Structures are given as structure tokens and as C-alpha cells.
C-alpha positions as CSV (number, residue, x, y, z in Angstrom):
1,X,-32.8,27.2,40.1
2,X,-34.1,23.5,40.3
3,X,-37.4,23.4,42.2
4,X,-36.8,20.6,44.6
5,X,-33.7,23.3,46.1
6,X,-36.1,25.6,46.8
7,X,-36.7,26.2,50.8
8,X,-40.1,25.4,51.9
9,X,-39.6,26.3,55.5
10,X,-36.9,28.6,57.7
11,X,-36.8,29.1,61.4
12,X,-34.2,30.6,63.5
13,X,-33.0,29.2,66.1
14,X,-30.5,29.6,69.0
15,X,-26.6,30.7,68.2
16,X,-28.0,32.3,65.0
17,X,-28.8,29.0,63.5
18,X,-31.3,28.3,60.4
19,X,-33.5,25.0,60.7
20,X,-33.9,24.8,56.7
21,X,-36.5,22.4,55.0
22,X,-36.5,22.1,51.3
23,X,-39.4,21.1,48.6
24,X,-37.9,17.8,48.5
25,X,-37.9,17.1,52.3
26,X,-34.7,17.8,53.0
27,X,-33.6,19.2,56.2
28,X,-31.2,20.7,58.4
29,X,-29.9,23.2,60.2
30,X,-27.1,25.8,59.0
31,X,-24.8,27.6,61.6
32,X,-24.6,31.2,60.2
33,X,-22.7,32.6,63.1
34,X,-19.2,32.9,61.6
35,X,-20.8,34.6,58.5
36,X,-22.8,37.6,59.5
37,X,-20.4,40.3,58.5
38,X,-20.3,43.2,56.3
39,X,-23.3,45.9,55.4
40,X,-26.0,43.2,54.8
41,X,-25.5,40.2,57.1
42,X,-23.8,42.3,60.2
43,X,-27.2,43.6,61.4
44,X,-28.6,40.0,61.7
45,X,-26.2,39.6,65.0
46,X,-29.0,41.4,66.6
47,X,-31.0,37.9,67.5
48,X,-34.5,39.9,67.0
49,X,-33.7,41.1,63.4
50,X,-32.4,37.4,62.7
51,X,-35.4,35.4,64.4
52,X,-37.5,37.4,61.7
53,X,-36.5,35.0,59.0
54,X,-39.2,34.3,56.4
55,X,-39.3,32.4,53.1
56,X,-40.4,34.5,50.0
57,X,-42.3,33.4,47.0
58,X,-39.5,31.7,44.9
59,X,-38.0,29.6,48.1
60,X,-35.6,32.1,49.0
61,X,-34.6,32.9,52.8
62,X,-34.6,36.2,53.7
63,X,-34.8,39.0,56.3
64,X,-36.4,42.6,56.7
65,X,-33.4,44.3,56.1
66,X,-33.1,43.1,52.4
67,X,-30.2,39.9,53.5
68,X,-31.2,36.9,52.0
69,X,-29.5,33.7,51.2
70,X,-29.5,31.8,47.9
71,X,-31.1,28.2,48.5
72,X,-28.7,26.3,46.0
73,X,-25.8,26.8,48.3
74,X,-28.0,26.1,51.6
75,X,-28.9,23.2,49.8
76,X,-25.6,22.2,49.3
77,X,-24.3,22.5,52.4
78,X,-27.2,21.0,54.2
79,X,-26.7,17.7,51.8
80,X,-23.0,17.9,52.2
81,X,-23.3,17.4,56.1
82,X,-22.1,20.8,56.6
83,X,-25.3,21.6,58.4
84,X,-25.6,20.1,61.7
85,X,-28.6,17.7,61.2
86,X,-31.6,18.1,63.7
87,X,-33.9,15.6,64.8
């Protein structure tokens, strides 16, 4: 994985969205509201669990229930403008 695509910070914001910042400074929001389905991700519809998002030592966005998001895919989504830019 390209180290620039490692997530530096992730923060849950309203509406099951994440604000993410990458090692290279790229920053934006990603709306996950329509993607929280299946055995691993559906529990994240609990706002308290969703808010427990953290970044592990490899720059991967994770939750305590074992759900995680690939930083490369998040990066590409934010870079392409599919994530909402956040001020």
C-alpha cells in the first residue's frame, strides 16, 4: 500500500459519515449510510458503535466489532470527489 494513502485521522460525523484525513494531507468526507449492510457492517447502524471508529497502526479505518475499510478505496473515493469535501 502506498504510505500516502494511509489514513491519519478518522472521525464519525452525523448521518453515518466519516471525515478522513490521509498522510499526504488529502481530507474529505465519505457517506457510508448506504453501505452499512451485511454481517460485519450492519451493526454499525448503531450510532454509538459507528462513533467508535479508530485508525489502526497500518492506517486502516476500523471499528471494535472487526469492521474495517481499505484506505486505498477511501482515498480514491475522496480524491475523485465522490466524498463530500468538508471545510
